[in-house]
N, C-alpha and C positions, 0 to 999 in steps of 0.2 A: 743257787745253781739253776741255770736255764736248760732248755732242751739241747742246745748245742754243747753245753758243758757236759751233760750226761753222755752224749754220743762220744765226745772226745775222751772222757774217762773210760768208757767201755773199750774204745780202741787202744788206749794206753795200757789197759789191763790185758786185752787179748793179744796185742802186738806191741809190746814195749820197745821193740827194735825199730819201729817206724816213727819218724817225726811227722805227726799229723797236725802240726801247727797251721799249715795252709788250709787244711780241711775246716778248721775252726773259723777262719776269716771268710772263706768262700761259703760255708754253711750259713753264717750270719748274714752275709750279703744276699744269698738266695732267699732265705726266709724273710728278710726285710723287704726285698724287691716284691715278693708276693703280697705282703701286707700293704705296701705302698700302692701297688697296682690295684688291689681290691678297693681301696679308698678312692682312688682316682676314677675307677670304673663306676663307682656309685655316683660320683659327680657327673660324669658324662651321661650316664643313664637318665639322670634327672632332666637332661636336655634332649633326650631321644637319640643319643649318640653312643658309640662304642669307641674303643681305642683307634680303630681304623678310620672311622668317619671323622672323629675329632682331628686326627693327624692330617687328613687331606684339607679339611676346612681351615684348620689353623695355619697350614702351609700356604694356602691361598691368601688368607688374611694378612699374614706377616710379610708376604713377598713384596708388598708395595707396588704390585702391578694390578690395578683395578680392571684392566681388560682381560686378565687371566693369565694362566700359564699353559704352555704346551704340555702334552702328556710326558714328553721327555724331561722337561724341567721338573715336573712333579716327581718323576722317578728319581732324578738326581737329588732332590731335596728330601725325599722320604725313604730312600733306600729299600724299596720293595721291588719285586719282579713286575714285568709289564703285564702279565696275566692278572696278578693280584691288583695292580693299579686299575686295570680296565674294569674289574669287578667292583672295586670301591667306587669308581666314577659312576658306573651304571646304577648302583644302589643310591648314590646321592642324587643323581638325575631323577630317578624314580620317586624320590621323596621331595623333589623340588628344591633342593638345597644348592645344587650347582647346575650349570647348563653348558652345553657344547656350543661354541660360536665359531664362525669362520675365522681363520688366522689371516689377518691382512698381509702378513709377510710371507705366507706360504699358502697358495691357493688350494693345494691338496690337503692341507692340514687344518686343524682346529685348535682352539684354546678352551680351557676349562676355567670358568669363572663362577664366582659366587652369585647366586640369585639374591634378591632382597631378603627372602626368608633365610637363606644360608648365611648372609651377612649378619642378620639379626640374631640368629642362633649362635654363631660363633662369638659374637660380641658378648652375649650373656654367659655362654659356656666358659669362655676363657677367663672371665672375671671370677667365676666360681672355682674354676680349676686352680687358679693362682691362690685363691683363698684356702683351698684344700691343701695345697702344697705348703703354704705358710703354717697352717694348723699342724700338719704332719711334722714339720721341723721345729715347732715351738719349743721342744725339749732341749734344743741346743742354743747356747749363747751365740751371738754373732761371730765371735772369734772361733768357737768350736765348729760352726757351720763353714767358715772360711777354711779352717784347717782340714776338715773332712773333704771339702770340695777339692782342695789342692792335692790331698793324698789320693783321692779317687782319680783325679786327672792324671797324676803321675803313674798310678797303677795302670790305667787305661793305655797310656802312651807306651809303657814298657811291655804290656801284654801284646799290644799291636805290633811292636817292634819284634818281639820274640816270635809272634805268629808269622810275620813276614819272613824272618830268618829261617824258621823251620820249614816253610813252604818252598823255599829255594833249595833245600837239601834233597 
């Protein structure tokens, strides 16, 4: 019996009239997310990064645009607010990992691109990040990992659909 099992047993005893089955799944997902995040943060920290800085550097690296991305493109690809993105960029500039350069397509704008140090950092960090993720999922067979991924994707799609429907009401 794990922590979530104990919570569910307590609820079943205190309120047998409630179906707390969803609480069990969501509780396990929440606890697992926290554990997974802590392990990944340890990896990022080894490279002098945190989740936010890793996200921006990884987005710039995987974009396939060596000249950089506009702040708007970064916003679209990372899903954070503009104020948050500005702060992230400022911190990365301060640490010499990215730079602001004029945007040749918009004389008033600029692009954010990796510096040599930023490129070297994300190259090393992403290798370790992927190794950490493999280690964390080592307990699953490839078929189990595929099934779990499919189920999580289905749940995500249905929760998003439900969320959109309830926001229209």
